[in-house]
TORFIDREN-402432 format. One line per field, with one value per residue: residue in one letter; x, y, z of N, C-alpha, C, O in turn; residue number from 0. Coordinates in Angstrom, 2 decimals. Layout:
resn <- c(A  ...)
n.px <- c(X  ...)
n.py <- c(Y  ...)
n.pz <- c(Z  ...)
ca.px <- c(X  ...)
ca.py <- c(Y  ...)
ca.pz <- c(Z  ...)
c.px <- c(X  ...)
c.py <- c(Y  ...)
c.pz <- c(Z  ...)
o.px <- c(X  ...)
o.py <- c(Y  ...)
o.pz <- c(Z  ...)
resi <- c(NUM  ...)
***
This chain:
resn <- c(M  T  S  R  Y  L  R  K  L  H  T  I  D  R  M  P  R  Y  V  A  V  L  P  L  T  P  L  R  V  G  D  G  F  T  V  S  A  W  P  L  H  V  T  I  V  P  T  F  D  S  Q  L  D  A  K  D  V  G  Q  Q  L  A  A  A  A  S  G  T  R  A  I  D  I  V  V  G  G  E  A  M  F  G  T  N  A  N  V  S  V  A  L  V  R  T  S  P  E  L  T  L  L  H  S  R  L  L  S  G  M  V  S  I  G  A  S  F  N  S  P  E  Y  V  G  G  G  Y  R  P  H  I  T  A  T  K  R  S  G  A  A  A  D  D  Q  L  H  L  T  Q  I  A  L  V  D  M  E  P  F  G  D  A  G  H  R  R  V  V  W  T  L  P  L  A)
n.px <- c(0.83  0.38  1.94  0.31  -2.23  -2.25  -2.07  -4.50  -6.24  -5.56  -6.50  -9.25  -9.78  -8.93  -9.56  -10.67  -8.26  -7.80  -6.97  -7.62  -7.11  -5.99  -5.33  -2.67  -2.90  -5.82  -7.16  -8.25  -10.89  -9.81  -7.21  -3.94  -0.95  2.46  3.82  6.10  5.61  3.61  1.25  1.69  0.28  -1.90  -2.44  -5.59  -7.23  -5.67  -4.31  -6.65  -8.65  -11.60  -14.77  -16.47  -17.22  -15.59  -17.45  -19.41  -17.84  -16.99  -19.47  -19.98  -17.82  -18.48  -20.86  -19.86  -18.19  -19.87  -20.76  -18.19  -15.73  -13.19  -9.83  -7.38  -3.95  -0.83  2.52  4.77  7.70  10.33  10.44  11.29  9.74  8.37  9.20  11.95  12.70  13.19  11.80  11.22  9.36  7.18  5.90  2.53  1.04  -1.18  -4.65  -7.86  -9.83  -8.69  -8.25  -10.89  -12.04  -10.53  -11.38  -14.15  -14.22  -12.83  -14.58  -16.72  -15.59  -15.06  -17.68  -18.48  -17.08  -14.35  -10.97  -8.03  -4.72  -2.58  -3.44  -2.44  -1.92  -4.20  -6.91  -5.98  -3.31  -2.84  -0.87  -0.66  0.86  3.07  4.40  7.60  8.68  10.75  10.67  9.46  8.34  7.13  7.68  8.76  6.53  5.04  1.92  -1.04  -3.93  -6.42  -8.62  -10.07  -11.15  -9.79  -10.24  -8.19  -7.30  -5.25  -4.15  -4.75  -6.33  -4.99  -2.33  0.27  2.20  1.16  -1.19  -4.56  -6.92  -10.15  -12.41  -13.67  -14.19  -15.19  -14.30  -16.17)
n.py <- c(-1.18  2.29  5.13  7.35  6.23  4.74  6.83  8.12  6.05  5.83  8.32  7.99  5.95  6.87  8.24  11.50  13.86  16.35  19.64  22.17  25.60  28.80  31.26  33.66  35.62  36.11  33.41  32.07  30.00  27.39  28.27  27.08  25.35  24.28  21.81  22.91  25.59  26.58  29.01  31.29  30.29  29.40  26.27  25.05  22.85  19.92  17.67  15.48  12.64  12.17  10.83  12.44  14.93  18.04  20.16  19.27  18.87  21.49  22.71  21.60  22.62  25.34  25.40  24.63  26.77  28.87  32.19  32.91  35.34  37.33  36.52  37.66  37.20  36.57  36.15  33.87  32.38  30.57  27.22  23.79  21.50  18.37  14.99  14.60  16.83  19.03  21.07  24.38  26.50  29.15  29.61  30.13  32.25  30.91  31.55  32.21  32.44  31.24  28.62  27.87  27.96  25.95  23.72  23.69  23.31  20.91  19.19  19.31  18.01  15.48  14.67  14.04  11.84  12.12  11.12  11.48  12.13  12.45  12.06  12.79  15.46  16.97  18.51  18.36  18.13  20.05  22.48  25.57  27.11  28.71  27.65  28.15  29.22  28.92  31.41  33.15  33.93  34.11  36.47  36.70  38.24  39.41  40.73  39.48  39.47  37.35  36.42  34.45  31.09  28.35  25.48  22.93  20.77  18.08  16.39  17.05  15.75  13.39  14.04  14.20  16.14  18.62  21.19  22.29  24.88  24.36  25.32  28.16  30.35  33.44  35.20  37.14)
n.pz <- c(0.00  -0.64  0.97  1.06  0.88  3.26  5.13  4.68  5.39  8.08  8.96  8.66  10.49  12.99  16.25  16.89  18.09  20.39  21.76  24.13  24.19  25.47  23.54  23.22  21.36  19.56  17.58  14.37  13.13  11.12  10.90  10.54  11.51  11.95  14.20  15.38  15.16  16.79  17.82  20.59  23.70  26.47  27.67  28.37  28.55  28.57  26.02  24.53  23.57  21.65  20.81  19.55  17.03  16.07  16.16  17.99  20.28  20.64  21.20  23.71  25.15  25.00  26.48  28.98  29.51  29.77  30.48  31.22  31.54  29.87  30.76  32.96  33.30  34.97  34.23  35.63  36.91  35.12  33.75  33.09  31.06  29.90  28.92  28.99  30.30  28.58  27.43  27.28  29.35  30.40  33.46  34.52  36.80  39.08  39.16  40.65  38.64  36.37  37.32  37.88  35.30  34.01  35.54  35.00  32.18  32.00  33.40  31.62  29.37  30.42  30.81  28.25  27.67  27.13  26.70  28.34  27.28  29.02  31.93  34.39  34.30  34.54  36.37  39.72  38.96  37.08  35.55  34.65  31.84  29.46  26.56  25.31  22.07  19.12  18.08  19.93  23.31  26.70  29.30  32.72  34.95  32.92  32.00  30.88  28.78  28.20  25.72  24.42  23.80  22.17  20.18  19.16  16.58  16.88  15.01  12.17  9.35  9.71  10.03  12.02  12.29  12.04  13.09  13.56  13.93  15.01  16.19  17.93  20.75  21.81  24.77  26.87)
ca.px <- c(0.00  1.15  1.87  -0.86  -3.38  -2.19  -2.38  -5.93  -6.86  -5.34  -7.40  -10.60  -9.91  -8.51  -10.45  -10.10  -7.44  -7.91  -6.50  -8.26  -6.09  -6.27  -4.24  -2.29  -3.49  -6.93  -6.99  -9.46  -11.17  -9.10  -5.78  -3.13  0.46  3.23  4.07  7.16  5.20  2.42  1.14  1.78  -1.02  -1.98  -3.31  -6.60  -7.59  -4.62  -4.67  -7.62  -9.33  -13.05  -15.49  -17.29  -16.55  -15.20  -18.64  -20.03  -16.91  -17.08  -20.73  -19.83  -16.92  -19.23  -21.78  -19.07  -17.57  -20.93  -20.60  -16.79  -15.20  -11.76  -9.03  -6.09  -2.96  0.52  3.53  5.69  9.07  10.58  10.59  11.53  8.74  8.63  9.74  13.38  12.89  13.87  10.85  11.24  8.05  6.97  4.76  1.51  0.59  -2.54  -5.66  -9.15  -10.55  -8.06  -8.51  -12.31  -12.27  -9.96  -12.26  -15.43  -14.00  -12.46  -15.83  -17.46  -14.98  -15.29  -19.08  -18.68  -16.25  -12.99  -9.89  -6.87  -3.45  -1.76  -4.38  -1.75  -1.80  -5.51  -7.38  -4.94  -1.99  -2.80  0.12  -0.75  2.16  3.21  5.59  8.41  8.96  12.01  10.46  9.03  7.95  6.60  8.67  8.27  5.75  4.16  0.49  -1.70  -5.40  -6.81  -10.00  -10.63  -10.84  -9.70  -10.11  -7.21  -7.15  -3.83  -3.71  -5.70  -6.16  -4.05  -0.97  0.72  3.14  0.43  -2.31  -5.56  -7.96  -11.43  -13.53  -13.24  -15.22  -14.70  -14.65  -16.69)
ca.py <- c(0.00  3.53  5.87  8.22  5.40  4.42  8.04  8.32  5.00  6.22  9.44  7.48  5.08  7.46  9.06  12.85  14.27  17.79  20.36  23.49  26.57  30.23  31.87  35.01  36.41  35.30  32.60  31.89  28.65  27.13  28.55  25.88  25.60  23.08  21.60  23.82  26.99  26.87  30.36  31.25  29.99  28.66  25.11  25.06  21.43  19.17  16.80  14.43  11.99  12.19  10.22  13.49  15.83  19.34  20.97  18.79  19.17  22.93  23.02  21.23  23.62  26.59  25.24  24.60  28.08  29.87  33.27  33.20  36.58  37.31  36.22  38.32  36.34  37.10  35.13  33.67  31.98  29.62  25.82  22.87  20.44  17.30  13.73  14.77  18.20  19.79  22.02  25.61  27.10  30.21  29.25  31.15  32.28  30.41  32.49  31.53  32.42  30.23  27.31  27.58  27.65  24.62  22.73  23.63  22.70  19.52  18.47  19.19  17.00  14.19  14.31  13.50  10.65  12.41  10.32  12.37  11.48  12.51  12.45  13.35  16.91  17.62  18.62  18.73  18.14  21.10  23.55  26.47  27.58  29.11  27.02  29.03  28.74  29.46  32.81  34.01  33.34  35.08  36.79  36.85  39.44  39.85  40.69  39.14  39.48  36.25  36.72  33.42  29.66  27.73  24.03  22.64  19.38  17.76  15.60  17.26  14.88  12.32  14.55  14.52  17.25  19.88  21.48  23.15  25.42  23.85  25.97  29.21  31.01  34.66  35.40  38.51)
ca.pz <- c(0.00  -0.66  2.23  0.98  1.21  4.69  5.87  4.55  6.20  9.48  9.23  8.78  11.65  14.26  17.05  16.91  19.25  20.52  22.94  24.24  24.59  25.56  22.78  23.62  20.29  19.05  16.37  13.56  12.67  9.86  11.04  10.66  11.79  12.25  15.63  15.84  14.99  17.59  18.39  22.05  24.31  27.72  27.52  29.42  28.66  27.87  24.90  24.80  22.45  21.78  19.70  18.96  16.09  16.63  16.43  19.23  21.38  20.83  21.88  25.12  25.74  25.13  27.61  30.22  29.71  29.77  31.42  31.51  30.98  29.56  31.94  33.09  33.93  35.17  33.99  36.75  36.57  34.04  34.13  31.98  31.03  28.94  29.42  29.23  30.83  27.53  26.86  28.08  29.53  31.39  34.30  34.70  38.20  39.18  39.64  40.81  37.36  35.51  37.90  37.70  33.89  33.77  36.17  34.27  30.87  32.26  33.70  30.36  28.52  31.08  30.61  26.90  27.54  26.66  27.27  28.37  26.97  30.23  32.98  35.55  34.13  34.63  37.76  40.69  38.33  36.06  35.75  33.50  31.36  28.06  26.01  24.45  20.72  18.60  17.73  21.03  24.58  27.65  30.32  34.09  35.28  31.82  32.31  29.62  28.78  27.32  25.32  23.54  23.91  20.84  20.12  18.11  16.15  17.01  13.86  11.08  8.18  10.06  9.96  13.39  12.25  11.90  13.97  12.90  14.80  14.50  16.88  18.85  21.54  22.46  26.17  26.99)
c.px <- c(0.88  0.98  0.66  -2.12  -3.40  -2.54  -3.88  -6.68  -6.73  -6.30  -8.82  -10.78  -9.63  -9.63  -9.85  -9.37  -7.40  -7.13  -7.26  -7.25  -6.70  -5.13  -3.94  -2.81  -4.60  -6.61  -8.32  -9.63  -10.53  -7.63  -5.04  -1.68  1.15  3.42  5.07  6.76  3.89  2.39  1.19  0.38  -0.82  -2.91  -4.29  -7.19  -6.54  -5.17  -5.58  -8.18  -10.83  -13.67  -16.34  -16.50  -16.34  -16.41  -19.27  -19.14  -16.97  -18.36  -20.63  -18.89  -17.66  -20.19  -21.01  -18.48  -18.59  -20.71  -19.17  -16.35  -13.73  -10.97  -7.70  -5.15  -1.65  1.48  4.47  7.08  9.13  10.70  10.90  10.52  9.18  9.28  11.21  13.72  13.65  12.95  10.78  9.84  8.14  5.73  3.81  1.06  -0.88  -3.45  -6.96  -9.91  -10.00  -8.35  -9.98  -12.59  -11.73  -10.91  -13.57  -15.26  -13.63  -13.71  -16.67  -16.90  -15.14  -16.72  -19.36  -17.74  -14.86  -11.99  -8.61  -5.59  -2.55  -2.64  -3.72  -1.62  -3.14  -5.93  -6.26  -3.55  -1.82  -1.81  0.09  0.61  2.05  4.50  6.32  8.58  10.30  11.90  10.11  8.67  7.34  7.64  8.00  7.65  4.98  2.72  -0.24  -3.20  -5.85  -8.30  -10.67  -10.23  -10.80  -9.53  -9.24  -7.18  -5.65  -3.28  -4.66  -5.35  -5.13  -2.60  -0.52  1.70  2.48  -0.69  -3.27  -6.60  -9.31  -12.64  -12.95  -14.46  -14.63  -15.15  -15.00  -15.79)
c.py <- c(1.25  4.27  6.82  7.45  5.08  5.64  8.29  7.29  5.35  7.35  8.95  6.72  5.77  8.22  10.46  13.15  15.79  18.31  21.69  24.45  27.97  30.92  33.28  36.03  35.57  34.62  32.55  30.42  28.48  27.46  27.24  26.25  24.27  22.97  22.62  25.29  27.31  28.34  30.26  31.11  29.39  27.48  25.12  23.66  20.65  18.15  15.65  13.87  12.05  11.50  11.25  14.33  17.19  20.20  20.56  19.05  20.67  23.34  22.70  22.20  24.93  26.52  25.30  25.97  29.20  30.91  33.64  34.47  36.39  37.17  36.97  37.39  37.09  35.93  35.08  33.31  31.01  28.21  25.02  21.72  19.38  16.10  13.85  16.15  19.07  20.79  23.23  26.22  28.26  29.81  30.43  31.10  31.87  31.49  31.72  31.40  31.33  28.82  26.92  27.21  26.27  23.55  22.58  22.95  21.23  18.69  18.27  18.12  15.60  13.72  13.75  12.33  10.89  11.54  11.15  11.60  11.41  12.97  13.03  14.87  17.63  17.67  19.11  18.79  19.23  22.18  24.48  27.05  28.01  28.52  28.00  28.39  29.32  30.95  33.71  33.21  34.42  35.27  36.94  38.23  40.03  39.72  40.53  39.07  38.46  36.34  35.63  32.03  29.13  26.23  23.70  21.14  19.08  16.92  15.81  16.39  13.78  12.73  15.02  15.69  18.62  19.98  22.38  23.57  25.02  24.51  27.05  29.77  32.27  34.68  36.86  39.40)
c.pz <- c(0.00  0.67  2.23  1.37  2.70  5.54  5.84  5.40  7.68  9.86  9.45  10.09  12.98  14.94  17.08  18.22  19.26  21.73  22.94  24.84  24.73  24.81  23.27  22.61  19.69  17.71  15.62  13.22  11.30  9.92  11.23  10.89  12.06  13.76  16.16  15.77  15.72  17.97  19.92  22.66  25.70  27.44  28.68  29.62  27.87  26.87  25.33  23.50  22.72  20.57  18.96  17.97  16.74  16.98  17.76  20.44  21.69  21.54  23.37  25.84  25.98  26.32  28.93  30.53  29.82  30.87  31.76  30.80  30.61  30.85  31.87  33.84  34.09  35.01  35.19  36.25  35.41  34.61  32.88  32.11  30.03  29.60  29.79  29.80  29.84  26.82  27.79  28.13  30.51  32.18  34.42  36.16  38.24  39.73  39.81  39.48  36.43  36.02  37.70  36.24  33.55  34.32  35.41  32.92  31.00  32.54  32.44  29.45  29.11  30.81  29.21  26.62  27.00  27.42  27.18  28.15  28.19  31.39  34.23  35.47  34.11  36.10  38.66  40.10  37.27  36.45  34.55  33.14  29.91  27.55  25.09  23.08  20.28  18.34  18.91  22.28  25.45  28.75  31.69  34.27  34.11  32.29  30.99  29.81  27.75  27.01  24.49  24.01  22.49  21.00  18.91  17.86  16.12  15.86  12.69  9.87  8.44  10.07  11.34  13.43  12.16  12.93  13.21  13.93  14.20  15.15  17.78  19.59  22.14  23.91  26.35  27.81)
o.px <- c(1.97  0.01  0.06  -2.97  -4.46  -3.22  -4.47  -7.66  -7.68  -6.86  -9.52  -11.82  -10.07  -10.53  -8.64  -9.80  -7.02  -6.70  -7.52  -6.61  -7.77  -4.07  -4.84  -3.11  -4.37  -5.91  -9.36  -8.66  -10.69  -6.86  -5.47  -1.23  0.50  3.19  4.91  7.49  3.15  3.41  0.77  -0.58  0.27  -4.05  -3.88  -7.60  -6.51  -6.36  -5.33  -8.18  -11.27  -13.15  -16.86  -15.27  -16.85  -16.40  -19.62  -19.64  -17.01  -18.33  -21.14  -19.14  -17.49  -20.31  -21.45  -18.29  -18.22  -20.50  -18.93  -16.59  -13.11  -11.39  -6.99  -5.51  -1.40  1.29  4.91  7.56  8.11  11.01  10.78  10.45  10.23  9.82  11.66  14.87  14.60  13.27  10.33  9.21  9.06  4.64  4.23  0.74  -1.72  -3.09  -7.15  -10.57  -10.76  -8.66  -10.27  -13.32  -12.39  -11.20  -14.05  -16.08  -14.08  -13.87  -17.25  -17.66  -15.35  -16.96  -20.36  -17.61  -14.23  -12.15  -8.16  -5.37  -1.83  -2.60  -4.38  -1.26  -3.20  -5.37  -5.65  -2.67  -0.77  -1.89  0.74  1.40  1.07  5.58  5.71  8.61  10.90  12.89  10.42  8.70  7.08  8.39  6.82  8.18  4.33  2.35  -0.09  -3.69  -5.69  -9.13  -11.73  -9.13  -11.69  -8.76  -9.52  -7.05  -4.89  -2.07  -5.32  -4.19  -4.49  -1.71  -0.89  2.01  3.15  -1.08  -2.87  -7.11  -9.59  -13.77  -11.86  -15.59  -13.66  -16.24  -14.20  -16.09)
o.py <- c(1.26  4.06  7.06  7.96  5.15  5.51  8.63  7.64  5.18  7.34  9.44  6.83  5.27  8.77  10.61  12.75  16.43  17.55  22.26  24.15  28.27  31.15  34.01  37.17  34.41  35.16  32.93  29.69  29.33  26.99  26.38  27.33  23.27  23.94  23.13  26.15  28.21  28.88  29.24  31.73  28.93  27.68  25.19  23.32  20.72  17.83  14.95  14.54  11.98  11.58  10.98  14.42  17.46  20.89  21.43  19.40  21.07  24.23  23.45  22.57  25.56  27.48  25.94  26.31  30.37  30.57  34.59  34.64  35.39  37.64  36.93  36.84  38.10  34.87  36.12  33.88  30.67  28.03  25.51  21.06  19.50  16.19  13.28  16.57  19.76  21.29  23.13  26.44  28.34  29.68  31.58  30.03  32.42  32.25  30.68  30.39  30.61  27.93  25.77  26.26  25.49  22.57  21.46  22.11  20.40  17.61  17.21  17.38  14.63  12.53  13.06  11.88  9.97  11.27  11.49  10.54  10.44  14.14  13.69  15.51  18.79  16.97  20.15  19.43  19.31  22.74  24.22  27.43  27.71  28.84  28.60  27.16  30.12  31.68  34.90  31.98  35.53  34.35  37.28  39.24  41.06  38.72  41.35  38.66  38.68  36.34  35.86  31.81  29.44  25.76  24.14  20.34  19.75  16.77  14.86  16.34  13.28  11.88  16.11  16.19  19.65  18.99  23.13  22.76  25.29  24.28  26.88  29.67  32.20  34.23  37.74  40.58)
o.pz <- c(0.57  1.40  3.28  2.09  3.33  6.55  6.86  6.06  8.45  10.96  10.34  10.74  14.02  14.30  17.26  19.30  18.28  22.59  21.88  25.85  24.19  25.39  23.68  22.97  19.34  16.86  16.14  13.06  10.42  9.09  12.00  10.50  12.37  14.49  17.26  16.25  15.31  18.40  20.49  22.19  26.06  27.02  29.85  30.73  26.64  26.89  26.31  22.46  23.86  19.46  17.88  18.05  17.82  18.00  18.56  21.51  22.85  22.39  24.20  26.98  27.02  27.08  29.89  31.70  29.95  32.03  32.51  29.61  30.99  31.91  30.87  34.89  33.44  35.59  35.69  35.27  34.80  35.79  31.76  33.15  29.40  30.70  30.79  29.79  30.20  25.75  28.93  27.09  31.33  31.61  34.42  36.67  37.52  40.64  39.18  39.23  35.78  35.23  37.37  35.98  32.87  33.64  35.20  32.54  30.21  31.99  32.23  28.82  28.37  30.60  29.01  25.49  26.47  28.61  26.09  28.75  28.38  31.77  35.03  36.46  33.70  36.94  38.41  40.68  36.63  37.54  33.54  34.01  29.22  28.06  24.20  22.95  20.99  18.36  18.89  22.28  24.98  29.09  31.78  33.81  34.28  32.91  30.08  30.87  26.55  27.92  23.91  24.52  21.69  21.85  17.80  18.78  15.43  15.73  12.26  9.44  7.51  10.12  11.77  14.51  12.20  13.55  12.32  14.70  13.03  14.72  18.34  19.12  22.89  24.24  26.02  28.00)
resi <- c(0  1  2  3  4  5  6  7  8  9  10  11  12  13  14  15  16  17  18  19  20  21  22  23  24  25  26  27  28  29  30  31  32  33  34  35  36  37  38  39  40  41  42  43  44  45  46  47  48  49  50  51  52  53  54  55  56  57  58  59  60  61  62  63  64  65  66  67  68  69  70  71  72  73  74  75  76  77  78  79  80  81  82  83  84  85  86  87  88  89  90  91  92  93  94  95  96  97  98  99  100  101  102  103  104  105  106  107  108  109  110  111  112  113  114  115  116  117  118  119  120  121  122  123  124  125  126  127  128  129  130  131  132  133  134  135  136  137  138  139  140  141  142  143  144  145  146  147  148  149  150  151  152  153  154  155  156  157  158  159  160  161  162  163  164  165  166  167  168  169  170  171)
***
């Protein structure tokens, strides 16, 4: 079989994998980027699999986020994340608003049967952060105003090297 055929077969058989983020700059549905070119963001619901399509997941996120206003955050110190502690991040100082939004969205995803890739990083293990990229990052004491939730497909069209925004919700 050709690799194109196998990729297409993989796309048909796979369960969608998503992540919900609070982008530092609002994104648009359809925006795409490579893994190495992620726009700066705070992950609000870590990577999960769902049997539902993006529209249905987005509707559940919208219901869970109902009434949520834009969130102001302050960047804290630096840390190294990842299996080999080789991913540079700027920690985000926890706030009641951020923790509440994470909890509400997490509950919404659990209610639709989401399966988290790394369950140790949800709920009590959630550590909000901004991953640095080759082009930019966040600095300690930066004050940021987050105005959107975005749902990102982690393997659009079966391509694990790319990401695509599939749903957004403005925060009032």
